[in-house]
N, C-alpha and C positions, 0 to 999 in steps of 0.2 A: 576285783574290787567289788565291794558290795554295795547296793544304791546307798544303805545309811552312811558310807563312808562318803560318797560323793555329796551328799547334803551336808556333811559337816564339814568339807573343805572349803577355805577361804576363796575369794573371788579370783585374786591372782593366780592360784593355783589351777582354779578351774580354766583357767583364760589359757593358761601353758600348756594344759591337757587339750584344748582345745584346738590350739596352734598345731602340737604332736600329732594329733589325729588328722587334721587338715592336709597336713605335709603328706602323710603316710596315704591316704587317702588319693590326693593329688597323683602321685608316683605311681600306685598299682593301676588308677585309671589310664595315666599315659601310656604305662605297659600293656595294657590290655589292649588300647586303641593301636598301637603299634602292632600288635599280635594281629589282631583282626585286620589290619591294613596290608600285612603280610600275605594273609590268607586268602585275601579279596584279591590280590594283586597274580597270587599262583592260580586261582580259578578264572581268572581274565587273561590268562596268557593263552595267545592263539587265537584269541575271540577279535573281530573285526570291529569297528567302532559300530556299526549298525546293530550288533549282537550286543554289546555292551552299553548301548543308549549313549553314546558320546555324541554330541553334536558340535558343528560345527570345529571339529578338530584339524582338519586340514588347514594347511596355510593359506591356500587361495579364497576360501571363506573369510578367513581373519582379515584381509586386505581389502574385500569387498564394500564399498559404502551402502550404507541403509537405503532400502528403496523410500522414496517421497509419497506419500498417500496426501491425497486433497484433502482440504479442509472440510470437515463437515459440520454443516450447520445444524443447529437444533430446531426440532419441528414440532415440540409439544413444550409449554409452557405453564409451572403450577399457579393459576390466577392467584391463591393465595401469598404467595411469595414469589415475586415473578423473576428473582434472580434463579431460582430452580427451573432447569430446562433438561429437556431428554432429545437426543437426536434420532432416537429412533431406533438403536442398534445397541444390541447387547442387552441386559437383562432390564425391566422395566424397573423404573425407580419408586421406594417406598410409597411417595405421596403420590403415584400415579397409580399404584395398586390398591392404596387404600380409598381413593376417589372413584376408581370403576367398582370398587365393592359396594362403595354404598350409593351407585346408581349411576355416576357419569358414565360418560362415553368418551370415546377417544376424540372424536370429533369435537367436544369441549374444549379442549386443551391444545386445539391445533394451533401454531402460529402462523397467520396468514401470510407474510412474505418470511420465507423461512431462512433468509440470508439475514435478517436482521435480528440481532440477540438481544 
């Protein structure tokens, strides 16, 4: 089919062609996915969970309750927007990074009583 043929087709015919192409593509994608999964299963045969990267695959880990972590109270507060706080763990928030770059210190943002949010 030439490009000029497609331009001259009515919308209904183009839409029907689109649907046919979509069905063919999805069928081929599913077939290829199944083929790749079979190949992956063949490659992973005989390997342990640690080698394949599987986590918590054993039933004993599935029934274990999650460890309870203590509540971490905020230690730093954005003076411009008091609802923005940071506990001091993990990556520094953007507001703190920009404030530190503009000459502020960590001491400027400390919350005096860290248990009050």
